[in-house]
C-alpha positions in Angstrom: 98.2 -122.2 17.9 96.4 -124.4 20.4 95.3 -123.6 24.2 93.1 -123.4 27.3 91.5 -121.0 28.8 90.4 -120.0 32.8 87.4 -118.0 33.9 87.4 -117.5 37.4 83.8 -117.6 38.6 84.7 -116.3 42.4 86.5 -113.6 41.8 85.2 -109.7 42.0 87.4 -107.6 39.6 87.8 -104.0 39.7 84.9 -103.6 41.8 82.4 -105.3 39.8 79.8 -108.1 40.6 81.0 -111.7 40.5 78.8 -112.0 37.2 80.2 -109.0 35.8 83.7 -110.2 36.6 82.8 -113.4 34.9 81.6 -111.4 31.9 84.4 -109.2 31.4 86.8 -112.0 31.3 85.2 -114.2 29.0 84.9 -111.6 26.7 88.4 -110.2 26.7 89.6 -113.9 26.6 87.6 -114.6 23.3 88.7 -111.5 21.4 92.1 -112.3 22.4 91.6 -115.9 20.7 89.9 -114.8 18.0 92.9 -112.0 17.2 95.6 -114.8 17.4 94.1 -117.3 16.0 94.2 -119.6 19.0 91.8 -122.9 19.0 90.7 -124.0 22.3 91.3 -127.2 23.4 88.8 -129.4 25.2 90.2 -132.0 27.2 87.3 -133.7 28.7 84.4 -134.5 26.3 82.1 -134.3 29.4 82.9 -130.8 29.8 80.4 -128.2 29.8 82.6 -124.8 28.6 84.8 -124.1 26.7 86.9 -123.1 29.3 87.8 -124.0 32.8 86.5 -122.7 36.0 88.6 -125.2 38.5 92.4 -125.8 37.9 92.4 -128.4 40.2 89.7 -130.2 37.1 92.6 -129.1 34.3 95.1 -130.4 36.3 93.3 -133.9 36.8 92.5 -133.7 33.0 95.8 -133.4 31.8 97.3 -135.9 34.0 94.8 -138.6 32.6 95.9 -137.8 29.2 98.9 -135.6 28.8 99.4 -133.7 26.1 101.4 -130.7 25.7 99.7 -127.1 24.5 100.9 -123.7 23.2 98.8 -121.8 25.6 97.0 -121.0 29.1 95.5 -117.9 28.9 93.8 -116.5 31.7 92.2 -112.9 32.4 95.0 -111.3 34.9 96.9 -112.5 37.9 94.4 -111.9 39.9 92.4 -114.3 39.3 95.0 -117.1 39.7 96.9 -115.6 42.5 95.2 -117.7 45.4 95.8 -121.0 43.5 99.6 -120.3 42.9 99.9 -119.4 46.7 97.5 -122.0 47.8 99.0 -125.2 46.2 102.7 -123.8 44.4 103.9 -127.7 43.7 100.4 -127.9 41.8 100.8 -124.7 40.0 104.2 -126.0 38.6 103.4 -129.4 37.9 100.5 -127.4 35.9 102.8 -125.0 34.0 104.8 -127.7 32.5 101.9 -129.0 30.3 102.0 -125.6 28.3 104.4 -123.4 26.2 103.4 -120.4 27.5 101.0 -118.5 30.0 99.3 -115.2 28.7 97.7 -112.8 30.9 95.4 -110.7 28.9 95.3 -107.5 31.9 98.8 -106.6 33.5 98.6 -106.9 37.5 96.7 -104.0 39.3 98.7 -102.4 42.0 95.6 -103.3 44.3 97.7 -106.0 46.4 101.1 -104.0 46.5 101.6 -102.1 49.1 102.7 -98.9 48.9 105.7 -96.9 50.8 104.3 -93.9 52.3 
């Protein structure tokens, strides 16, 4: 199986610092990739990392050289929700390039208002 993974470098998760959040995302995703025999694909030969940190850049690379991949992996819905709500049309286009979207962690209840 071939896929691409995303690390949000601007998101603080579970009260961690940005650096700790990035490390949590990287380690969790790398372990998942290893456990499920997923090979990461590098679309841009000039890309510094094996992962993407900017979803606009991923979409640009996919449009430049259209390829349908097995999966897009990210830590949790919290790391992509800003992009989804800010750019819903681009999100739908991005989704069309992958067979499956895999979230390593379930969404926390932090953003869901609770009834009293």
